[in-house]
C-alpha positions, 0 to 999 in steps of 0.5 A: 500500500505504501508503494501504491501511495508513493506511485500515485503521488509521483503520477499526480503532481511531482512538479519538482520531479518533472522540473528541468532543474531536477532533470539536470541534477539527476544527470550531474549525479549520474556521471559524477557519483563514482568520482564523488564516492571515491573522494569520500572513501579516500578519507578513510585511507592512512599512509604509514611512515617509519619513524626510525624508532623501532616498530613505531610508525606515524600515520597520516591521511593519504589525501592530506599529509598535514592531518595525522590519523588518530587525532580528534581532527581526523576522527571528525573527518572520518565521521563526516565521511561515514555519513556521506558514504550513506548519502552518496555511494549507498543512498543516491543509487538506491533513491534513483532505483526507487524513482525508476521503480515508481515509474516502471509502468510508464517506462516499460510501456513506452513506445519510443526510446525516450518515453513520454515527456513526463519521464524527461527528468529520468530519461538519462537513467532508463533511455539506454536500456530496454524497457524491461531492464529499467533497473540497470542504471542503479546496478551499473552505478553500484558496479562503478562505485565498487571498482572506484571506491570500495576497493580503497578499503582493501589491501592490494591483493584483496583489491585485485581479487575483488576487481577480478570477481566484479568485472568478470561477473558483470561482463558475463551478466551483461552478455546473458541479459543483453539489457541495452535498448540497441542491440549494437550497444550490447556488443559495445558493452560486452567488449568494454567489459572484457577490457576492464577484466583485462585491465584488472588482470594486467595489474597482477604483472605491475609489481615493483622489482625490489618488492618481488622475491622471485627475482628479475627473471619472474618480472614482466617488463612494462613495455611487454605488458603495454604491448600485450594489453593493446594487442589483446584489446584489439583482438577482443573487439575484433572477435566480439564484433565478428562473433557468430552470435553477432551474425545471428542477431543481425539475421534475427533483426532482419527477419523480424524487420521483414516480418514486421513489414509484412504484418504492417502492410497486411494490416493496412490492406485489412483496413482498406477492406474494412473501410470498403465494407463500411462504405458499402453499408453507408451507400446502401443506407437511406440518406443521412443514415450514417449521421443518424447512427453516429448521433445515436451512438453519441447519445448512448455514450453520454448516458453511460458516463458519470457526472464527471464524464468518465466511464464507470468501473463495472462489477457484479453485485456483491453477492456474486463474489464466489465461483459457485454462486456466479456459475449458478446464477449465470446458468439459471438466467442464461436462457431468459437473458438470450430470449430477451435480447433475441426479441430486441434484435429480431425486432430490428431485422437482425439475427442473434447469436447466443454464446455459451455460459463461460466455464467455471475454470475460464471464470477463475482463470480470468479473475486470477489473471486480470483481476487479482482473483476478484470473481465479481469483476468477471462481467461476461459469464453470459454473452451474445452478439447481434448481427445486422445487415443494414445500418438502418437496423443497427441504428434502430437497435441502438435507439431502442436501447436508449429508449429503454423499457421493461423488456429492454436491457439496461446499459451499464458500460459502452464502447463505441468502435463504430465512431472510433474504429480500432487501428485496422479499421474494424468496427463494432459496439461492445456493451455491458448490460443487465436484463430485468429480472436476472438478479442484477447479473452483468452480461456482455452484448456485442452489436456487429455488421455481418460482412465486417464481422465475417472479415474479422476472422481472417484479419484478427490474427494480424491485429493480435500478432502486431500488438503482441510484438509491440508493433502497434504504432507502425501505420505511417510506415506501413503506408510508405511500404505499401506505396513502395510495393505498388510502385514495384508492381507497376514497374514489373508490369511495365517490364512484362508489357515491354517483353522484359522479365523482372530478372532481365531488368535487375529486379525480382517480383515481390511474392505474396509470402505472408500476405498470401497465407493470410489472404487465403483465410478470407471468406468469399463474401468479404473478398468480393468487396475488396478493392482491386488488387486486394 
């Protein structure tokens, strides 16, 4: 609950968090924090000097040789540095992580690398990483702090061990997680990770000859170490960028790009088909029929909104809060509900398709997956569809629902996808209703135009695939690809008329591929009204 309240507060106002000043503060801290942490941690380090009086030594602060360790002045500095360690190396990355956690929903749902303007102040923390890896920035800051500051608390041998463990662990983790937004950055980070590993390993050979008991024969010359470091760095970069994995990822990206293009063009063509079907219905309707339908839908939409103009949340009555009761009430009222709605649809010249009662296991699964186990939020246990062949009949059904009456269902919630079709051009109306005399059971009713509904079965898979892959904002690009394909087809047809094959002209005929497969599932009735070339 506390996290929910914090998240709500951050979304509501947060004018400080969303301000320009806060944005630049985050940027400054992100890049300067490792250096600041290193300076703070140096306050704990003391250097010993031999006094010449036996085992007695003098200890002075490494960063300020005028301050002797163990004195009151030194103790005050250490106490202040300890407090600053809590604030900077430990506290600030944690605070950044909490800010990202509170906005993780918006970050994961962003359509672009930068996200919405409301995330501008936090952009430096998440924009370089993939949507699901929003937490990587604080983790990477802690890695840099470990390598720049934490090592100061250890002796040289322990520093080398901790450095090797940290660099190798993070390099392998980055390789497996691929957290970056751009695939190319995963390769850069992987190469840079191995370079840090190599630098730490090289420190093993940078020893003072006078302190090494093995003699000169066991000491590696500095020039050789430098040459080996340069050669190995170049080799690592070369191998990483020419790795088989890199080639596979390039090929995968090309394949996904081609699939996205095909699906996007298919959806554009589906939209052309749906728009043509709708135009046919409008042409067959009486003069003003389309505007009459829009007016009725607008009135029904207004009826289903609260005083503030918002769509209310709907749930079943309180007594329908367990699965056995919900199932029993749905089964006992099912026939009566369908008979009532069927009379309304038949009166308007339509046909009614009664759906089966939702199975108990499906009710439980939907409640668990979508509503945190709240059975009462499942409001489609009984559902049906009204099918219409004309806009006039469709409009009359909507008007009867607006007029109401003892034999007319009460509309609780309404979704108008006639006035505002979905992105692929599909149109229908969805509503939640209560039929009088059914103990308040909330049901679902859909109103369809027959030809448009028939075409849906062949096109809905394209719509679902694009949304599942996150490619739901590609319409403009799809139009450009469609025009390009049409231009290629015209050029190929022109070559054929001139007696030149596409191969001779240095071109290849674009095959239907996925479009052919998808198009094969369309009904004859829908195909008859497609534009030429569909």
